[in-house]
C-alpha positions in Angstrom: 42.4 80.1 -56.4 39.4 82.4 -55.9 40.0 86.1 -56.2 40.3 87.9 -52.9 37.9 90.8 -53.6 39.0 93.4 -51.1 42.5 92.4 -50.0 43.8 95.9 -49.7 40.8 98.3 -50.0 38.7 97.2 -47.1 40.2 97.2 -43.6 42.4 100.3 -44.0 41.9 103.8 -42.7 44.0 106.8 -43.3 44.7 109.2 -40.5 46.9 112.3 -40.0 49.7 111.6 -37.4 52.8 113.2 -36.0 55.9 111.2 -36.8 58.9 111.7 -34.5 62.3 110.5 -35.8 65.5 111.3 -33.8 63.7 114.1 -32.0 62.3 115.7 -35.2 58.5 115.8 -35.5 56.8 115.9 -38.9 53.2 115.6 -40.1 52.4 112.4 -42.0 49.6 110.2 -43.2 49.4 106.8 -41.6 47.4 103.7 -42.6 45.6 102.1 -39.7 43.6 98.9 -39.3 39.9 99.4 -39.3 38.0 97.8 -36.5 34.3 97.7 -36.9 31.4 96.4 -34.7 29.5 93.8 -36.6 26.1 92.8 -35.2 25.5 89.2 -36.1 21.8 88.3 -36.5 20.2 85.0 -37.3 16.9 85.1 -39.1 16.4 88.7 -38.0 17.2 88.0 -34.3 20.4 89.5 -32.7 23.0 86.9 -31.6 26.3 88.6 -31.0 28.3 91.8 -31.7 31.9 91.1 -32.8 34.7 93.5 -33.5 36.5 92.7 -36.7 37.9 94.0 -40.0 35.1 94.8 -42.5 36.3 92.6 -45.4 35.3 89.0 -46.3 32.1 89.2 -44.3 30.4 86.4 -46.3 33.4 84.1 -45.4 33.1 85.2 -41.7 29.4 84.5 -41.7 30.0 80.9 -42.9 33.0 80.2 -40.6 31.5 81.9 -37.5 28.2 80.0 -38.0 30.0 76.7 -38.1 32.5 77.2 -35.2 30.3 79.2 -32.8 26.7 78.2 -33.7 27.1 74.7 -35.3 25.3 75.8 -38.5 26.6 73.9 -41.5 27.3 75.8 -44.8 24.4 74.1 -46.6 22.0 75.4 -43.9 22.8 79.0 -44.8 20.3 80.4 -47.3 21.5 84.0 -47.5 23.8 86.6 -45.9 22.6 90.2 -45.9 25.2 92.9 -45.1 23.8 96.2 -44.1 26.1 99.2 -43.3 24.9 101.3 -40.4 26.1 104.5 -38.8 27.3 102.5 -35.8 28.9 99.6 -37.7 27.6 96.7 -39.8 24.6 94.4 -39.4 25.2 90.9 -40.7 21.9 89.0 -41.1 22.3 85.3 -41.7 19.2 83.5 -42.9 19.2 79.8 -42.2 17.1 77.0 -43.6 15.9 76.0 -40.1 15.6 78.0 -36.9 18.5 77.8 -34.5 18.2 75.2 -31.8 16.7 76.6 -28.6 19.8 76.0 -26.6 21.9 77.9 -29.2 19.4 80.8 -29.6 19.3 81.2 -25.9 23.0 82.1 -25.8 22.1 85.5 -27.3 20.2 86.4 -24.1 23.4 86.1 -22.1 26.0 87.2 -24.7 28.5 90.0 -24.3 30.1 92.0 -27.0 33.0 90.1 -28.6 36.3 92.0 -28.6 38.7 91.7 -31.5 41.4 90.1 -29.2 39.1 87.5 -27.6 37.2 84.7 -29.3 35.4 83.6 -26.1 34.5 86.8 -24.3 31.0 86.8 -25.9 30.1 83.9 -23.7 29.1 84.0 -20.0 28.5 80.3 -19.4 31.3 77.7 -18.9 29.5 75.1 -21.0 29.6 77.5 -24.0 33.3 78.0 -23.6 34.7 74.5 -22.9 33.0 72.7 -25.8 34.6 69.4 -26.9 34.8 69.2 -30.7 34.4 65.8 -32.5 37.6 63.9 -33.1 39.7 65.0 -36.1 40.3 62.1 -38.4 42.6 61.4 -41.3 45.2 63.8 -42.5 48.5 63.0 -44.1 52.2 63.4 -43.2 53.4 66.9 -43.8 57.1 67.3 -44.5 58.8 70.0 -42.6 59.9 71.7 -45.8 56.2 72.1 -46.7 55.5 73.7 -43.4 58.4 76.1 -43.7 57.5 76.9 -47.3 53.9 77.8 -46.3 55.2 80.0 -43.6 57.5 81.9 -45.9 54.7 82.3 -48.5 52.3 83.6 -45.9 54.8 86.3 -44.9 54.4 87.6 -48.5 50.7 87.4 -48.6 49.5 89.7 -45.9 48.8 93.1 -47.6 46.8 94.5 -44.7 49.4 93.7 -42.1 52.1 95.0 -44.4 50.3 98.3 -44.5 49.3 98.5 -40.8 51.3 96.0 -38.7 48.0 95.3 -36.9 46.4 92.4 -38.7 46.6 88.6 -38.0 46.4 86.1 -40.8 45.2 82.5 -41.2 46.1 80.4 -44.2 45.3 77.0 -45.6 48.0 75.1 -47.4 48.0 71.9 -49.4 50.2 69.0 -48.2 53.0 70.3 -50.4 53.0 73.7 -48.6 51.4 75.7 -51.4 48.9 78.2 -49.9 45.3 78.0 -51.2 43.6 80.8 -49.3 44.7 83.5 -46.9 42.5 85.7 -44.8 43.4 88.7 -42.6 41.7 90.4 -39.6 42.5 92.5 -36.6 41.3 89.5 -34.5 43.1 86.2 -34.8 40.0 84.2 -34.3 38.1 86.3 -36.9 40.9 85.6 -39.4 40.5 81.9 -38.8 36.7 82.0 -39.1 37.1 83.9 -42.4 39.5 81.2 -43.6 37.2 78.4 -42.6 34.3 80.1 -44.3 36.2 80.7 -47.5 37.2 77.0 -47.6 33.6 75.9 -47.0 32.1 78.2 -49.6 34.5 76.9 -52.2 34.0 73.3 -51.1 37.8 72.8 -50.5 38.7 69.4 -49.0 40.7 70.1 -45.8 41.7 66.6 -45.0 45.1 66.6 -46.7 46.5 69.9 -45.8 47.2 72.2 -42.8 46.5 75.7 -41.4 49.0 78.3 -40.5 48.2 81.2 -38.1 50.2 84.3 -37.3 49.3 84.3 -33.6 49.4 82.2 -30.5 47.4 79.0 -30.5 44.9 79.7 -27.8 42.1 77.3 -26.8 39.5 78.8 -29.2 41.9 78.6 -32.1 42.3 74.9 -31.6 38.6 74.5 -31.1 37.7 76.2 -34.3 40.4 74.3 -36.3 39.0 71.0 -34.9 35.4 71.9 -35.6 36.4 72.7 -39.2 38.1 69.3 -39.5 41.7 70.6 -39.8 44.1 67.8 -39.1 47.1 70.1 -38.4 47.3 73.7 -37.0 50.7 75.4 -37.1 51.1 78.7 -35.1 53.9 81.2 -35.3 53.7 81.8 -31.6 53.0 79.6 -28.5 50.0 77.5 -27.6 48.4 77.5 -24.2 48.3 74.4 -22.0 44.5 74.2 -22.4 44.9 74.4 -26.2 47.5 71.6 -26.1 45.2 69.4 -24.0 42.3 70.0 -26.3 44.4 69.2 -29.4 45.6 66.0 -27.8 42.0 64.9 -26.9 40.5 65.6 -30.3 43.3 64.2 -32.4 44.6 67.4 -33.9 48.3 67.9 -34.6 49.4 71.2 -33.0 52.7 72.9 -33.7 54.0 76.2 -32.3 56.9 78.5 -32.5 57.1 77.6 -36.2 60.3 79.2 -37.6 62.7 78.3 -40.4 64.6 75.4 -39.1 62.7 75.0 -35.9 59.2 74.2 -34.5 57.7 72.5 -31.5 55.1 69.7 -31.8 52.6 69.6 -28.9 50.3 66.8 -30.0 50.0 63.9 -32.4 53.5 64.2 -34.0 52.9 61.5 -36.6 51.5 64.1 -39.1 54.8 66.1 -39.2 57.7 64.5 -40.9 61.3 65.5 -40.2 62.3 66.2 -43.8 65.3 65.0 -45.8 
């Protein structure tokens, strides 16, 4: 497994706070989640501004480029990260110019908030995109699903420190986690995970993803675009997310807990265990 270069250093801020316990106030130092505006540029041209945790930006560049722009990993020539007073500029240089219809989205883009993966789009056709069908996959035993969930709970150092980070993880069919990425935004964490898998050329056809959030429409969309056969969420999906998962062939599970989960689409990939 590749080393996670800044698992605890980046993404944490220390602030003085007043802690009140049973009516008694004391001064304390607290660890808070950093939330930084990142200006995403392609070939020097501005495309979007996203709010995210400042770690794993190369992974984010790769995953975001695929799920939001349609740029394949082999098309990315370089990623330049430039810290600025106001935030971070992320300049992604691609082998070919962005298609006109994609580049034009920048003219109508809004800043992307950390809690919303779609609020940077003004046009309906940009939001309700239909990913290509997800093919293949293997049957995942429920014990593997629960094992991945338990391991994920132990592999979230940023959330353990702040209580404010989401995580997205990729597990092999036996439930062993391969990569975990954290971010203040659930969709950013998933983009970082997708980018990490792409950059390491990890085959995602015989495994599954686990996310520590609800399975909203954009989470299912990103998972399908990345070719994930199964997405398991700790919280609930939306109706639109379920409909999309059904249409594109992705197995969607929600409310994943020890001894319990709900399957919303394509149940054949989830076995019932022994």
